[in-house]
C-alpha positions in Angstrom: -26.5 27.2 3.5 -29.5 25.0 3.1 -29.8 25.6 -0.6 -26.2 24.6 -1.0 -26.8 21.3 0.8 -30.1 20.4 -1.0 -29.9 17.3 -3.2 -32.0 16.1 -6.0 -33.1 12.5 -5.1 -34.5 11.7 -8.6 -32.2 9.0 -10.0 -31.8 10.8 -13.3 -30.2 13.7 -11.5 -27.4 11.5 -9.6 -26.9 8.2 -11.3 -24.4 9.2 -13.8 -22.4 11.4 -11.5 -19.7 9.6 -9.8 -19.3 12.1 -7.1 -23.1 12.5 -6.5 -23.2 12.1 -2.6 -26.6 9.9 -2.9 -25.5 6.5 -4.2 -24.4 4.7 -0.9 -25.6 7.4 1.5 -28.7 8.3 3.3 -30.5 9.8 0.4 -30.4 6.7 -2.0 -33.2 4.8 -0.5 -35.7 7.7 0.1 -38.5 8.9 -2.2 -37.7 11.7 -4.5 -40.7 13.9 -3.6 -39.1 15.1 -0.2 -36.8 18.0 0.8 -33.4 16.5 1.4 -30.4 18.3 2.3 -27.2 16.4 3.2 -23.4 16.7 3.6 -21.4 13.5 3.1 -17.7 12.5 4.0 -16.1 9.4 2.6 -12.5 8.0 2.7 -11.1 4.5 2.6 -11.5 4.3 6.3 -14.6 6.2 6.9 -18.2 7.0 5.7 -20.3 9.9 7.1 -23.4 11.5 6.3 -25.7 14.1 8.0 -29.0 14.8 6.4 -32.1 16.9 6.9 -35.2 15.2 5.8 -38.7 16.8 5.5 -41.7 15.4 3.8 -43.7 18.0 1.7 -46.7 17.5 3.8 -44.5 17.8 7.0 -45.5 14.4 8.3 -41.7 13.8 8.9 -39.2 16.3 9.8 -35.8 15.1 11.2 -32.2 15.0 11.0 -30.1 11.9 10.9 -26.3 11.8 11.3 -24.2 8.8 10.9 -20.5 8.8 11.6 -19.0 5.4 10.7 -15.4 5.1 11.3 -14.5 1.5 10.3 -13.2 0.2 6.9 -16.3 -2.2 6.7 -18.6 0.7 6.4 -16.4 2.7 4.0 -16.7 -0.2 1.6 -20.4 -1.0 2.3 -22.6 1.1 0.0 -25.9 -0.6 1.3 -25.8 0.0 5.1 -26.5 3.9 5.0 -29.4 3.5 2.5 -30.8 0.8 4.6 -30.4 2.6 7.9 -32.0 5.8 6.4 -34.9 3.8 5.0 -35.5 2.2 8.2 -35.5 5.7 10.1 -37.8 7.2 7.5 -40.3 4.4 7.6 -40.3 4.5 11.5 -40.9 8.4 11.4 -43.8 8.0 8.9 -45.3 5.2 11.1 -44.9 7.3 14.2 -46.8 10.2 12.6 -49.4 7.8 11.4 -50.0 6.4 14.9 -50.2 9.7 16.5 -52.9 10.6 13.9 -54.8 7.7 14.9 -54.4 8.7 18.6 -52.0 6.1 19.6 -48.6 6.9 21.2 -48.9 10.7 20.8 -50.5 13.8 22.3 -53.6 14.9 20.5 
């Protein structure tokens, strides 16, 4: 199942595909050198995405799910990428602070 949900985040792989599941969703703002698996849902009234994110060095491994049931989210292609990048940056910072002995169990 994970294989079927794996997405290629390199822009060349998805930019020319109108049904790509990346543009306007959680994967758009993330670096392409990570493992990214996702399942999106989209209607005129909803936008949903569930993603598994794992950096290749295992510094960040997490699942992010966003279910937005409002027409404003359905038409906003920027909110999910912004949310996703914020979570990614925080997870990377959290790992970095744990490495430095701050905020984590060492």
